[in-house]
C-alpha positions as CSV (number, residue, x, y, z in Angstrom):
1,M,-27.0,17.8,-14.4
2,T,-26.8,14.6,-16.3
3,E,-26.0,11.3,-14.6
4,Q,-22.6,11.1,-16.3
5,T,-21.7,14.6,-15.1
6,L,-22.9,13.8,-11.6
7,K,-20.8,10.6,-11.6
8,K,-17.7,12.5,-12.7
9,V,-18.2,15.2,-10.0
10,R,-18.6,12.5,-7.3
11,S,-15.4,10.8,-8.4
12,V,-13.4,14.1,-8.4
13,L,-14.8,15.0,-4.9
14,L,-13.9,11.5,-3.7
15,Y,-10.4,11.9,-5.1
16,I,-10.0,15.3,-3.4
17,A,-11.3,13.8,-0.1
18,F,-8.8,11.0,-0.3
19,V,-5.9,13.3,-1.1
20,A,-6.9,15.4,2.0
21,L,-7.1,12.3,4.1
22,S,-3.8,11.0,2.9
23,L,-2.2,14.3,3.7
24,L,-3.7,14.2,7.2
25,V,-2.5,10.7,7.8
26,S,1.0,11.5,6.4
27,Y,1.2,14.6,8.6
28,L,0.3,12.6,11.7
29,L,2.9,9.9,10.8
30,A,5.7,12.4,10.0
31,Y,5.2,15.1,12.6
32,P,3.4,14.1,15.9
33,A,4.3,10.4,15.7
34,G,7.8,11.2,14.4
35,Y,7.9,8.0,12.4
36,A,11.2,8.1,10.4
37,P,12.1,4.7,8.8
38,L,15.8,4.8,8.0
39,G,15.9,8.4,9.3
40,Y,17.9,10.3,11.9
41,G,17.3,12.5,14.8
42,V,19.6,15.0,16.5
43,I,20.2,14.1,20.2
44,S,22.7,16.8,21.1
45,K,24.5,19.5,19.3
46,Q,27.6,21.1,20.7
47,E,30.0,23.6,19.2
48,E,32.3,20.9,17.6
49,T,30.2,17.7,17.5
50,V,26.7,16.4,16.9
51,K,25.2,13.3,18.4
52,I,22.8,11.7,15.9
53,Q,20.3,9.0,16.6
54,P,19.7,6.7,13.5
55,Y,16.5,4.7,13.2
56,N,15.9,1.3,11.5
57,T,13.2,0.4,9.0
58,W,10.5,0.2,11.7
59,G,11.5,3.5,13.3
60,I,13.3,1.8,16.3
61,E,16.4,3.6,17.6
62,K,19.8,2.2,16.8
63,E,23.2,3.0,18.4
64,P,23.9,6.8,18.3
65,I,26.6,8.2,16.0
66,I,28.9,11.1,17.0
67,F,29.8,13.3,14.0
68,Q,32.8,15.6,14.2
69,P,33.7,17.5,11.1
70,V,37.2,18.0,9.9
71,E,38.9,21.3,10.8
72,G,37.6,24.0,8.5
73,E,34.6,22.0,7.4
74,E,32.2,23.1,10.2
75,W,29.6,23.9,7.6
76,E,29.1,20.2,7.1
77,M,27.8,19.9,10.6
78,K,25.3,22.7,10.1
79,R,24.2,21.2,6.8
80,L,23.7,17.8,8.4
81,V,21.6,19.2,11.3
82,D,19.6,21.2,8.8
83,L,18.9,18.2,6.6
84,I,17.9,16.1,9.7
85,E,15.5,18.8,10.8
86,K,13.9,19.0,7.4
87,Q,13.4,15.2,7.0
88,D,9.9,15.4,8.4
89,M,8.7,17.4,5.4
90,W,10.3,14.8,3.1
91,Y,8.6,12.0,4.9
92,L,5.3,13.8,4.7
93,M,5.6,14.0,0.9
94,F,6.8,10.4,0.7
95,F,3.9,9.0,2.8
96,A,1.3,11.1,1.0
97,S,2.5,10.1,-2.5
98,C,2.5,6.4,-1.5
99,L,-1.0,6.6,-0.2
100,I,-2.3,8.4,-3.2
101,A,-0.6,5.9,-5.5
102,L,-2.2,3.1,-3.6
103,Y,-5.6,4.8,-4.0
104,M,-5.1,5.2,-7.8
105,V,-4.1,1.6,-8.2
106,G,-7.0,0.5,-6.0
107,T,-9.6,2.4,-8.0
108,D,-8.2,1.0,-11.3
109,L,-8.5,-2.5,-9.8
110,L,-12.1,-1.8,-8.7
111,K,-12.9,-0.7,-12.3
112,G,-12.0,-4.3,-13.4
113,E,-8.5,-3.9,-14.8
114,T,-6.1,-6.7,-14.1
115,L,-3.3,-6.3,-11.5
116,K,-0.7,-7.0,-14.3
117,K,-2.1,-4.3,-16.5
118,V,-2.3,-1.8,-13.6
119,A,1.2,-2.5,-12.4
120,W,2.7,-2.4,-15.9
121,E,0.8,0.4,-17.6
122,K,-0.1,2.7,-14.7
123,C,3.0,2.3,-12.5
124,I,6.1,1.3,-14.4
125,C,5.4,2.8,-17.8
126,R,4.2,6.2,-16.4
127,T,7.3,6.4,-14.2
128,V,9.7,5.6,-17.0
129,S,8.0,7.8,-19.6
130,S,7.9,10.8,-17.2
131,D,11.7,10.4,-16.7
132,I,12.3,10.2,-20.5
133,T,10.1,13.1,-21.4
134,S,11.2,15.4,-18.6
135,P,13.5,18.2,-19.8
136,A,17.2,17.6,-19.1
137,S,18.7,19.9,-16.6
138,P,21.7,21.9,-17.9
């Protein structure tokens, strides 16, 4: 193999290793640690009410909320409990994407690009252009 090919293989393997590491760290934050900034937890569920524990930005508990749906709208309570139980998966994806984005920005900065160029071209322009070019939903 040539030196250029070997360098490219190393960078791809490093990227794969970092993605795996970020998924592991994100999993540990979301599931075993239960870190849920601005999230919720179900304290108790009864037939007609649900007691919900909100968390602040740092994951510290705030005053519990008691949710009681209107008569005939019991499905809202089931939907709320289902969303709260699935929030760990969404936090896993959020933490992983943040770590991977930080890795990509860091590698661009190490290559010698300026922070202004990385922030503008790599972060903002790609986000906006992906929103513009994505197909519209019917």
